[in-house]
PDB file of N, H, CA, C and O in Angstrom:
ATOM      1  N   MET A   1       0.850  -1.172   0.000  1.00  0.00           N
ATOM      2  CA  MET A   1       0.000   0.000   0.000  1.00  0.00           C
ATOM      3  C   MET A   1       0.897   1.236   0.000  1.00  0.00           C
ATOM      4  O   MET A   1       1.848   1.328   0.776  1.00  0.00           O
ATOM      5  N   GLU A   2       0.589   2.156  -0.856  1.00  0.00           N
ATOM      6  H   GLU A   2      -0.184   2.081  -1.487  1.00  0.00           H
ATOM      7  CA  GLU A   2       1.356   3.394  -0.977  1.00  0.00           C
ATOM      8  C   GLU A   2       0.951   4.397   0.097  1.00  0.00           C
ATOM      9  O   GLU A   2      -0.168   4.354   0.608  1.00  0.00           O
ATOM     10  N   LEU A   3       1.861   5.290   0.434  1.00  0.00           N
ATOM     11  H   LEU A   3       2.770   5.325   0.019  1.00  0.00           H
ATOM     12  CA  LEU A   3       1.599   6.319   1.430  1.00  0.00           C
ATOM     13  C   LEU A   3       0.380   7.155   1.056  1.00  0.00           C
ATOM     14  O   LEU A   3      -0.440   7.481   1.914  1.00  0.00           O
ATOM     15  N   LYS A   4       0.261   7.498  -0.218  1.00  0.00           N
ATOM     16  H   LYS A   4       0.927   7.233  -0.915  1.00  0.00           H
ATOM     17  CA  LYS A   4      -0.884   8.302  -0.666  1.00  0.00           C
ATOM     18  C   LYS A   4      -2.203   7.595  -0.368  1.00  0.00           C
ATOM     19  O   LYS A   4      -3.190   8.236  -0.007  1.00  0.00           O
ATOM     20  N   GLU A   5      -2.213   6.282  -0.519  1.00  0.00           N
ATOM     21  H   GLU A   5      -1.411   5.761  -0.812  1.00  0.00           H
ATOM     22  CA  GLU A   5      -3.432   5.509  -0.239  1.00  0.00           C
ATOM     23  C   GLU A   5      -3.759   5.508   1.249  1.00  0.00           C
ATOM     24  O   GLU A   5      -4.921   5.615   1.641  1.00  0.00           O
ATOM     25  N   VAL A   6      -2.721   5.385   2.070  1.00  0.00           N
ATOM     26  H   VAL A   6      -1.778   5.298   1.751  1.00  0.00           H
ATOM     27  CA  VAL A   6      -2.917   5.400   3.523  1.00  0.00           C
ATOM     28  C   VAL A   6      -3.471   6.750   3.964  1.00  0.00           C
ATOM     29  O   VAL A   6      -4.446   6.817   4.713  1.00  0.00           O
ATOM     30  N   LEU A   7      -2.842   7.820   3.494  1.00  0.00           N
ATOM     31  H   LEU A   7      -2.050   7.765   2.886  1.00  0.00           H
ATOM     32  CA  LEU A   7      -3.296   9.163   3.860  1.00  0.00           C
ATOM     33  C   LEU A   7      -4.706   9.430   3.350  1.00  0.00           C
ATOM     34  O   LEU A   7      -5.508  10.062   4.038  1.00  0.00           O
ATOM     35  N   SER A   8      -5.006   8.960   2.165  1.00  0.00           N
ATOM     36  H   SER A   8      -4.355   8.447   1.606  1.00  0.00           H
ATOM     37  CA  SER A   8      -6.345   9.129   1.608  1.00  0.00           C
ATOM     38  C   SER A   8      -7.383   8.407   2.464  1.00  0.00           C
ATOM     39  O   SER A   8      -8.464   8.940   2.713  1.00  0.00           O
ATOM     40  N   ALA A   9      -7.058   7.201   2.911  1.00  0.00           N
ATOM     41  H   ALA A   9      -6.179   6.768   2.709  1.00  0.00           H
ATOM     42  CA  ALA A   9      -7.974   6.437   3.760  1.00  0.00           C
ATOM     43  C   ALA A   9      -8.216   7.161   5.086  1.00  0.00           C
ATOM     44  O   ALA A   9      -9.354   7.247   5.547  1.00  0.00           O
ATOM     45  N   ILE A  10      -7.159   7.675   5.693  1.00  0.00           N
ATOM     46  H   ILE A  10      -6.234   7.605   5.318  1.00  0.00           H
ATOM     47  CA  ILE A  10      -7.297   8.386   6.973  1.00  0.00           C
ATOM     48  C   ILE A  10      -8.126   9.653   6.784  1.00  0.00           C
ATOM     49  O   ILE A  10      -8.968   9.978   7.622  1.00  0.00           O
ATOM     50  N   ARG A  11      -7.892  10.358   5.701  1.00  0.00           N
ATOM     51  H   ARG A  11      -7.208  10.094   5.021  1.00  0.00           H
ATOM     52  CA  ARG A  11      -8.697  11.562   5.421  1.00  0.00           C
ATOM     53  C   ARG A  11     -10.177  11.204   5.247  1.00  0.00           C
ATOM     54  O   ARG A  11     -11.061  11.912   5.729  1.00  0.00           O
ATOM     55  N   LYS A  12     -10.428  10.091   4.549  1.00  0.00           N
ATOM     56  H   LYS A  12      -9.710   9.515   4.158  1.00  0.00           H
ATOM     57  CA  LYS A  12     -11.814   9.652   4.354  1.00  0.00           C
ATOM     58  C   LYS A  12     -12.441   9.298   5.698  1.00  0.00           C
ATOM     59  O   LYS A  12     -13.584   9.668   5.963  1.00  0.00           O
ATOM     60  N   TRP A  13     -11.700   8.580   6.552  1.00  0.00           N
ATOM     61  H   TRP A  13     -10.771   8.279   6.337  1.00  0.00           H
ATOM     62  CA  TRP A  13     -12.227   8.224   7.877  1.00  0.00           C
ATOM     63  C   TRP A  13     -12.578   9.478   8.654  1.00  0.00           C
ATOM     64  O   TRP A  13     -13.625   9.542   9.297  1.00  0.00           O
ATOM     65  N   ASN A  14     -11.709  10.473   8.597  1.00  0.00           N
ATOM     66  H   ASN A  14     -10.858  10.421   8.075  1.00  0.00           H
ATOM     67  CA  ASN A  14     -11.961  11.721   9.314  1.00  0.00           C
ATOM     68  C   ASN A  14     -13.225  12.397   8.790  1.00  0.00           C
ATOM     69  O   ASN A  14     -14.058  12.864   9.567  1.00  0.00           O
ATOM     70  N   SER A  15     -13.358  12.444   7.476  1.00  0.00           N
ATOM     71  H   SER A  15     -12.681  12.064   6.844  1.00  0.00           H
ATOM     72  CA  SER A  15     -14.531  13.051   6.873  1.00  0.00           C
ATOM     73  C   SER A  15     -15.804  12.298   7.264  1.00  0.00           C
ATOM     74  O   SER A  15     -16.807  12.914   7.621  1.00  0.00           O
ATOM     75  N   GLU A  16     -15.762  10.979   7.197  1.00  0.00           N
ATOM     76  H   GLU A  16     -14.947  10.478   6.907  1.00  0.00           H
ATOM     77  CA  GLU A  16     -16.932  10.171   7.530  1.00  0.00           C
ATOM     78  C   GLU A  16     -17.256  10.232   9.024  1.00  0.00           C
ATOM     79  O   GLU A  16     -18.421  10.136   9.411  1.00  0.00           O
ATOM     80  N   SER A  17     -16.234  10.390   9.857  1.00  0.00           N
ATOM     81  H   SER A  17     -15.288  10.468   9.542  1.00  0.00           H
ATOM     82  CA  SER A  17     -16.484  10.456  11.305  1.00  0.00           C
ATOM     83  C   SER A  17     -17.186  11.757  11.693  1.00  0.00           C
ATOM     84  O   SER A  17     -17.766  11.849  12.775  1.00  0.00           O
ATOM     85  N   ARG A  18     -17.137  12.765  10.814  1.00  0.00           N
ATOM     86  H   ARG A  18     -16.665  12.690   9.935  1.00  0.00           H
ATOM     87  CA  ARG A  18     -17.762  14.056  11.089  1.00  0.00           C
ATOM     88  C   ARG A  18     -19.037  14.283  10.272  1.00  0.00           C
ATOM     89  O   ARG A  18     -19.748  15.265  10.487  1.00  0.00           O
ATOM     90  N   ASN A  19     -19.320  13.387   9.348  1.00  0.00           N
ATOM     91  H   ASN A  19     -18.742  12.590   9.173  1.00  0.00           H
ATOM     92  CA  ASN A  19     -20.452  13.564   8.452  1.00  0.00           C
ATOM     93  C   ASN A  19     -21.764  13.376   9.211  1.00  0.00           C
ATOM     94  O   ASN A  19     -22.029  12.302   9.750  1.00  0.00           O
ATOM     95  N   PHE A  20     -22.576  14.421   9.249  1.00  0.00           N
ATOM     96  H   PHE A  20     -22.360  15.294   8.811  1.00  0.00           H
ATOM     97  CA  PHE A  20     -23.824  14.371  10.005  1.00  0.00           C
ATOM     98  C   PHE A  20     -24.819  13.361   9.424  1.00  0.00           C
ATOM     99  O   PHE A  20     -25.765  12.961  10.102  1.00  0.00           O
ATOM    100  N   ARG A  21     -24.609  12.957   8.191  1.00  0.00           N
ATOM    101  H   ARG A  21     -23.840  13.282   7.641  1.00  0.00           H
ATOM    102  CA  ARG A  21     -25.514  11.970   7.584  1.00  0.00           C
ATOM    103  C   ARG A  21     -25.286  10.568   8.141  1.00  0.00           C
ATOM    104  O   ARG A  21     -26.172   9.716   8.065  1.00  0.00           O
ATOM    105  N   ASN A  22     -24.107  10.331   8.697  1.00  0.00           N
ATOM    106  H   ASN A  22     -23.388  11.023   8.759  1.00  0.00           H
ATOM    107  CA  ASN A  22     -23.816   9.030   9.302  1.00  0.00           C
ATOM    108  C   ASN A  22     -24.352   9.000  10.725  1.00  0.00           C
ATOM    109  O   ASN A  22     -24.285   9.990  11.453  1.00  0.00           O
ATOM    110  N   ASP A  23     -24.885   7.847  11.104  1.00  0.00           N
ATOM    111  H   ASP A  23     -24.939   7.042  10.512  1.00  0.00           H
ATOM    112  CA  ASP A  23     -25.367   7.731  12.479  1.00  0.00           C
ATOM    113  C   ASP A  23     -24.183   7.558  13.433  1.00  0.00           C
ATOM    114  O   ASP A  23     -23.035   7.457  13.001  1.00  0.00           O
ATOM    115  N   GLY A  24     -24.469   7.528  14.702  1.00  0.00           N
ATOM    116  H   GLY A  24     -25.402   7.611  15.054  1.00  0.00           H
ATOM    117  CA  GLY A  24     -23.420   7.445  15.722  1.00  0.00           C
ATOM    118  C   GLY A  24     -22.554   6.211  15.612  1.00  0.00           C
ATOM    119  O   GLY A  24     -21.354   6.262  15.884  1.00  0.00           O
ATOM    120  N   TRP A  25     -23.160   5.087  15.210  1.00  0.00           N
ATOM    121  H   TRP A  25     -24.134   5.046  14.989  1.00  0.00           H
ATOM    122  CA  TRP A  25     -22.395   3.841  15.078  1.00  0.00           C
ATOM    123  C   TRP A  25     -21.355   3.953  13.975  1.00  0.00           C
ATOM    124  O   TRP A  25     -20.206   3.546  14.145  1.00  0.00           O
ATOM    125  N   VAL A  26     -21.769   4.506  12.847  1.00  0.00           N
ATOM    126  H   VAL A  26     -22.703   4.837  12.709  1.00  0.00           H
ATOM    127  CA  VAL A  26     -20.856   4.649  11.712  1.00  0.00           C
ATOM    128  C   VAL A  26     -19.762   5.660  12.042  1.00  0.00           C
ATOM    129  O   VAL A  26     -18.584   5.408  11.789  1.00  0.00           O
ATOM    130  N   GLN A  27     -20.150   6.800  12.606  1.00  0.00           N
ATOM    131  H   GLN A  27     -21.107   7.005  12.812  1.00  0.00           H
ATOM    132  CA  GLN A  27     -19.154   7.796  13.003  1.00  0.00           C
ATOM    133  C   GLN A  27     -18.180   7.195  14.011  1.00  0.00           C
ATOM    134  O   GLN A  27     -16.974   7.424  13.926  1.00  0.00           O
ATOM    135  N   GLY A  28     -18.700   6.431  14.957  1.00  0.00           N
ATOM    136  H   GLY A  28     -19.680   6.244  15.027  1.00  0.00           H
ATOM    137  CA  GLY A  28     -17.846   5.794  15.967  1.00  0.00           C
ATOM    138  C   GLY A  28     -16.856   4.819  15.360  1.00  0.00           C
ATOM    139  O   GLY A  28     -15.712   4.728  15.803  1.00  0.00           O
ATOM    140  N   HIS A  29     -17.300   4.087  14.339  1.00  0.00           N
ATOM    141  H   HIS A  29     -18.230   4.161  13.978  1.00  0.00           H
ATOM    142  CA  HIS A  29     -16.406   3.140  13.654  1.00  0.00           C
ATOM    143  C   HIS A  29     -15.204   3.873  13.058  1.00  0.00           C
ATOM    144  O   HIS A  29     -14.063   3.443  13.221  1.00  0.00           O
ATOM    145  N   TYR A  30     -15.467   4.975  12.371  1.00  0.00           N
ATOM    146  H   TYR A  30     -16.394   5.325  12.238  1.00  0.00           H
ATOM    147  CA  TYR A  30     -14.379   5.731  11.758  1.00  0.00           C
ATOM    148  C   TYR A  30     -13.490   6.386  12.819  1.00  0.00           C
ATOM    149  O   TYR A  30     -12.271   6.440  12.659  1.00  0.00           O
ATOM    150  N   LYS A  31     -14.090   6.876  13.888  1.00  0.00           N
ATOM    151  H   LYS A  31     -15.080   6.832  14.018  1.00  0.00           H
ATOM    152  CA  LYS A  31     -13.299   7.458  14.976  1.00  0.00           C
ATOM    153  C   LYS A  31     -12.399   6.408  15.611  1.00  0.00           C
ATOM    154  O   LYS A  31     -11.263   6.708  15.976  1.00  0.00           O
ATOM    155  N   GLU A  32     -12.889   5.190  15.745  1.00  0.00           N
ATOM    156  H   GLU A  32     -13.813   4.947  15.449  1.00  0.00           H
ATOM    157  CA  GLU A  32     -12.087   4.097  16.315  1.00  0.00           C
ATOM    158  C   GLU A  32     -10.902   3.782  15.396  1.00  0.00           C
ATOM    159  O   GLU A  32      -9.789   3.558  15.873  1.00  0.00           O
ATOM    160  N   ASN A  33     -11.136   3.765  14.093  1.00  0.00           N
ATOM    161  H   ASN A  33     -12.040   3.948  13.705  1.00  0.00           H
ATOM    162  CA  ASN A  33     -10.030   3.539  13.146  1.00  0.00           C
ATOM    163  C   ASN A  33      -8.946   4.598  13.325  1.00  0.00           C
ATOM    164  O   ASN A  33      -7.760   4.276  13.390  1.00  0.00           O
ATOM    165  N   ILE A  34      -9.355   5.854  13.404  1.00  0.00           N
ATOM    166  H   ILE A  34     -10.319   6.117  13.351  1.00  0.00           H
ATOM    167  CA  ILE A  34      -8.403   6.960  13.569  1.00  0.00           C
ATOM    168  C   ILE A  34      -7.668   6.815  14.891  1.00  0.00           C
ATOM    169  O   ILE A  34      -6.461   7.046  14.958  1.00  0.00           O
ATOM    170  N   SER A  35      -8.378   6.436  15.935  1.00  0.00           N
ATOM    171  H   SER A  35      -9.358   6.248  15.881  1.00  0.00           H
ATOM    172  CA  SER A  35      -7.767   6.260  17.250  1.00  0.00           C
ATOM    173  C   SER A  35      -6.713   5.158  17.236  1.00  0.00           C
ATOM    174  O   SER A  35      -5.654   5.303  17.848  1.00  0.00           O
ATOM    175  N   GLU A  36      -6.996   4.065  16.544  1.00  0.00           N
ATOM    176  H   GLU A  36      -7.856   3.947  16.048  1.00  0.00           H
ATOM    177  CA  GLU A  36      -6.027   2.969  16.460  1.00  0.00           C
ATOM    178  C   GLU A  36      -4.756   3.413  15.738  1.00  0.00           C
ATOM    179  O   GLU A  36      -3.651   3.065  16.155  1.00  0.00           O
ATOM    180  N   VAL A  37      -4.908   4.174  14.665  1.00  0.00           N
ATOM    181  H   VAL A  37      -5.806   4.456  14.327  1.00  0.00           H
ATOM    182  CA  VAL A  37      -3.747   4.682  13.931  1.00  0.00           C
ATOM    183  C   VAL A  37      -2.945   5.631  14.813  1.00  0.00           C
ATOM    184  O   VAL A  37      -1.717   5.555  14.857  1.00  0.00           O
ATOM    185  N   ALA A  38      -3.638   6.525  15.516  1.00  0.00           N
ATOM    186  H   ALA A  38      -4.635   6.587  15.481  1.00  0.00           H
ATOM    187  CA  ALA A  38      -2.961   7.487  16.393  1.00  0.00           C
ATOM    188  C   ALA A  38      -2.197   6.765  17.503  1.00  0.00           C
ATOM    189  O   ALA A  38      -1.074   7.147  17.832  1.00  0.00           O
ATOM    190  N   THR A  39      -2.795   5.732  18.077  1.00  0.00           N
ATOM    191  H   THR A  39      -3.707   5.421  17.810  1.00  0.00           H
ATOM    192  CA  THR A  39      -2.136   4.956  19.134  1.00  0.00           C
ATOM    193  C   THR A  39      -0.887   4.265  18.598  1.00  0.00           C
ATOM    194  O   THR A  39       0.150   4.246  19.260  1.00  0.00           O
ATOM    195  N   LEU A  40      -0.989   3.707  17.415  1.00  0.00           N
ATOM    196  H   LEU A  40      -1.832   3.723  16.877  1.00  0.00           H
ATOM    197  CA  LEU A  40       0.162   3.034  16.815  1.00  0.00           C
ATOM    198  C   LEU A  40       1.296   4.020  16.553  1.00  0.00           C
ATOM    199  O   LEU A  40       2.453   3.724  16.850  1.00  0.00           O
ATOM    200  N   ILE A  41       0.978   5.177  16.003  1.00  0.00           N
ATOM    201  H   ILE A  41       0.038   5.418  15.762  1.00  0.00           H
ATOM    202  CA  ILE A  41       2.001   6.190  15.729  1.00  0.00           C
ATOM    203  C   ILE A  41       2.638   6.668  17.028  1.00  0.00           C
ATOM    204  O   ILE A  41       3.854   6.848  17.096  1.00  0.00           O
ATOM    205  N   GLU A  42       1.824   6.873  18.054  1.00  0.00           N
ATOM    206  H   GLU A  42       0.836   6.727  17.999  1.00  0.00           H
ATOM    207  CA  GLU A  42       2.361   7.301  19.353  1.00  0.00           C
ATOM    208  C   GLU A  42       3.306   6.246  19.921  1.00  0.00           C
ATOM    209  O   GLU A  42       4.316   6.587  20.536  1.00  0.00           O
ATOM    210  N   SER A  43       2.987   4.972  19.719  1.00  0.00           N
ATOM    211  H   SER A  43       2.166   4.695  19.219  1.00  0.00           H
ATOM    212  CA  SER A  43       3.881   3.913  20.223  1.00  0.00           C
ATOM    213  C   SER A  43       5.232   3.970  19.516  1.00  0.00           C
ATOM    214  O   SER A  43       6.253   3.649  20.123  1.00  0.00           O
ATOM    215  N   PHE A  44       5.260   4.372  18.245  1.00  0.00           N
ATOM    216  H   PHE A  44       4.430   4.634  17.752  1.00  0.00           H
ATOM    217  CA  PHE A  44       6.530   4.527  17.539  1.00  0.00           C
ATOM    218  C   PHE A  44       7.337   5.656  18.162  1.00  0.00           C
ATOM    219  O   PHE A  44       8.549   5.527  18.336  1.00  0.00           O
ATOM    220  N   ASN A  45       6.684   6.755  18.497  1.00  0.00           N
ATOM    221  H   ASN A  45       5.700   6.860  18.356  1.00  0.00           H
ATOM    222  CA  ASN A  45       7.372   7.894  19.103  1.00  0.00           C
ATOM    223  C   ASN A  45       7.962   7.520  20.452  1.00  0.00           C
ATOM    224  O   ASN A  45       9.077   7.931  20.774  1.00  0.00           O
ATOM    225  N   ILE A  46       7.238   6.755  21.238  1.00  0.00           N
ATOM    226  H   ILE A  46       6.333   6.420  20.976  1.00  0.00           H
ATOM    227  CA  ILE A  46       7.736   6.331  22.552  1.00  0.00           C
ATOM    228  C   ILE A  46       8.970   5.461  22.384  1.00  0.00           C
ATOM    229  O   ILE A  46       9.932   5.608  23.138  1.00  0.00           O
ATOM    230  N   LYS A  47       8.961   4.555  21.408  1.00  0.00           N
ATOM    231  H   LYS A  47       8.179   4.436  20.796  1.00  0.00           H
ATOM    232  CA  LYS A  47      10.114   3.691  21.168  1.00  0.00           C
ATOM    233  C   LYS A  47      11.329   4.511  20.748  1.00  0.00           C
ATOM    234  O   LYS A  47      12.445   4.232  21.187  1.00  0.00           O
ATOM    235  N   GLU A  48      11.121   5.526  19.896  1.00  0.00           N
ATOM    236  H   GLU A  48      10.214   5.753  19.539  1.00  0.00           H
ATOM    237  CA  GLU A  48      12.229   6.368  19.451  1.00  0.00           C
ATOM    238  C   GLU A  48      12.819   7.151  20.617  1.00  0.00           C
ATOM    239  O   GLU A  48      14.038   7.282  20.719  1.00  0.00           O
ATOM    240  N   GLU A  49      11.962   7.675  21.502  1.00  0.00           N
ATOM    241  H   GLU A  49      10.971   7.569  21.419  1.00  0.00           H
ATOM    242  CA  GLU A  49      12.450   8.415  22.659  1.00  0.00           C
ATOM    243  C   GLU A  49      13.235   7.489  23.578  1.00  0.00           C
ATOM    244  O   GLU A  49      14.263   7.885  24.127  1.00  0.00           O
ATOM    245  N   SER A  50      12.762   6.269  23.748  1.00  0.00           N
ATOM    246  H   SER A  50      11.927   5.947  23.302  1.00  0.00           H
ATOM    247  CA  SER A  50      13.441   5.293  24.595  1.00  0.00           C
ATOM    248  C   SER A  50      14.818   4.965  24.028  1.00  0.00           C
ATOM    249  O   SER A  50      15.795   4.869  24.771  1.00  0.00           O
ATOM    250  N   ASN A  51      14.892   4.792  22.710  1.00  0.00           N
ATOM    251  H   ASN A  51      14.098   4.870  22.107  1.00  0.00           H
ATOM    252  CA  ASN A  51      16.178   4.502  22.072  1.00  0.00           C
ATOM    253  C   ASN A  51      17.145   5.663  22.223  1.00  0.00           C
ATOM    254  O   ASN A  51      18.342   5.441  22.404  1.00  0.00           O
ATOM    255  N   ALA A  52      16.661   6.888  22.152  1.00  0.00           N
ATOM    256  H   ALA A  52      15.688   7.069  22.004  1.00  0.00           H
ATOM    257  CA  ALA A  52      17.509   8.064  22.315  1.00  0.00           C
ATOM    258  C   ALA A  52      18.066   8.126  23.733  1.00  0.00           C
ATOM    259  O   ALA A  52      19.232   8.471  23.925  1.00  0.00           O
ATOM    260  N   GLU A  53      17.247   7.796  24.722  1.00  0.00           N
ATOM    261  H   GLU A  53      16.300   7.516  24.566  1.00  0.00           H
ATOM    262  CA  GLU A  53      17.722   7.785  26.103  1.00  0.00           C
ATOM    263  C   GLU A  53      18.791   6.722  26.301  1.00  0.00           C
ATOM    264  O   GLU A  53      19.787   6.959  26.984  1.00  0.00           O
ATOM    265  N   GLU A  54      18.587   5.546  25.703  1.00  0.00           N
ATOM    266  H   GLU A  54      17.778   5.353  25.148  1.00  0.00           H
ATOM    267  CA  GLU A  54      19.582   4.482  25.813  1.00  0.00           C
ATOM    268  C   GLU A  54      20.913   4.927  25.212  1.00  0.00           C
ATOM    269  O   GLU A  54      21.972   4.654  25.777  1.00  0.00           O
ATOM    270  N   GLU A  55      20.863   5.604  24.081  1.00  0.00           N
ATOM    271  H   GLU A  55      20.002   5.826  23.622  1.00  0.00           H
ATOM    272  CA  GLU A  55      22.079   6.091  23.438  1.00  0.00           C
ATOM    273  C   GLU A  55      22.804   7.089  24.330  1.00  0.00           C
ATOM    274  O   GLU A  55      24.030   7.051  24.428  1.00  0.00           O
ATOM    275  N   SER A  56      22.059   7.987  24.985  1.00  0.00           N
ATOM    276  H   SER A  56      21.063   8.017  24.905  1.00  0.00           H
ATOM    277  CA  SER A  56      22.715   8.979  25.840  1.00  0.00           C
ATOM    278  C   SER A  56      23.370   8.299  27.035  1.00  0.00           C
ATOM    279  O   SER A  56      24.436   8.723  27.482  1.00  0.00           O
ATOM    280  N   TYR A  57      22.742   7.247  27.558  1.00  0.00           N
ATOM    281  H   TYR A  57      21.876   6.902  27.195  1.00  0.00           H
ATOM    282  CA  TYR A  57      23.358   6.511  28.667  1.00  0.00           C
ATOM    283  C   TYR A  57      24.630   5.801  28.208  1.00  0.00           C
ATOM    284  O   TYR A  57      25.611   5.758  28.950  1.00  0.00           O
ATOM    285  N   LYS A  58      24.626   5.251  27.009  1.00  0.00           N
ATOM    286  H   LYS A  58      23.829   5.287  26.406  1.00  0.00           H
ATOM    287  CA  LYS A  58      25.815   4.583  26.490  1.00  0.00           C
ATOM    288  C   LYS A  58      26.967   5.576  26.359  1.00  0.00           C
ATOM    289  O   LYS A  58      28.110   5.251  26.681  1.00  0.00           O
ATOM    290  N   ILE A  59      26.668   6.779  25.887  1.00  0.00           N
ATOM    291  H   ILE A  59      25.739   7.042  25.625  1.00  0.00           H
ATOM    292  CA  ILE A  59      27.699   7.803  25.746  1.00  0.00           C
ATOM    293  C   ILE A  59      28.265   8.180  27.112  1.00  0.00           C
ATOM    294  O   ILE A  59      29.477   8.320  27.276  1.00  0.00           O
ATOM    295  N   LEU A  60      27.379   8.340  28.086  1.00  0.00           N
ATOM    296  H   LEU A  60      26.395   8.226  27.953  1.00  0.00           H
ATOM    297  CA  LEU A  60      27.837   8.659  29.443  1.00  0.00           C
ATOM    298  C   LEU A  60      28.693   7.543  30.018  1.00  0.00           C
ATOM    299  O   LEU A  60      29.703   7.816  30.666  1.00  0.00           O
ATOM    300  N   ASP A  61      28.313   6.301  29.794  1.00  0.00           N
ATOM    301  H   ASP A  61      27.492   6.080  29.266  1.00  0.00           H
ATOM    302  CA  ASP A  61      29.083   5.165  30.280  1.00  0.00           C
ATOM    303  C   ASP A  61      30.485   5.146  29.665  1.00  0.00           C
ATOM    304  O   ASP A  61      31.461   4.820  30.339  1.00  0.00           O
ATOM    305  N   ASP A  62      30.573   5.499  28.384  1.00  0.00           N
ATOM    306  H   ASP A  62      29.779   5.764  27.836  1.00  0.00           H
ATOM    307  CA  ASP A  62      31.879   5.524  27.716  1.00  0.00           C
ATOM    308  C   ASP A  62      32.790   6.616  28.297  1.00  0.00           C
ATOM    309  O   ASP A  62      34.003   6.439  28.402  1.00  0.00           O
ATOM    310  N   VAL A  63      32.177   7.745  28.671  1.00  0.00           N
ATOM    311  H   VAL A  63      31.191   7.888  28.586  1.00  0.00           H
ATOM    312  CA  VAL A  63      32.940   8.854  29.216  1.00  0.00           C
ATOM    313  C   VAL A  63      33.455   8.515  30.604  1.00  0.00           C
ATOM    314  O   VAL A  63      34.600   8.811  30.946  1.00  0.00           O
ATOM    315  N   LEU A  64      32.595   7.891  31.399  1.00  0.00           N
ATOM    316  H   LEU A  64      31.664   7.651  31.121  1.00  0.00           H
ATOM    317  CA  LEU A  64      32.957   7.575  32.771  1.00  0.00           C
ATOM    318  C   LEU A  64      33.792   6.347  32.785  1.00  0.00           C
ATOM    319  O   LEU A  64      34.211   5.898  33.852  1.00  0.00           O
TER     320      LEU A  64
END
């Protein structure tokens, strides 16, 4: 799947989650999809921050 397709799908979910023509169940489904993507992306950020901290500790250990 190409990045453009992923972004297009997320944009569609956002649009459908706000569309007043959709009932609460349908809007909730799209909101849940967006929430899952956001949670996954946040987990990547946490891993990157953790790796950066590990690197700084390794540098300190080498100095000491």
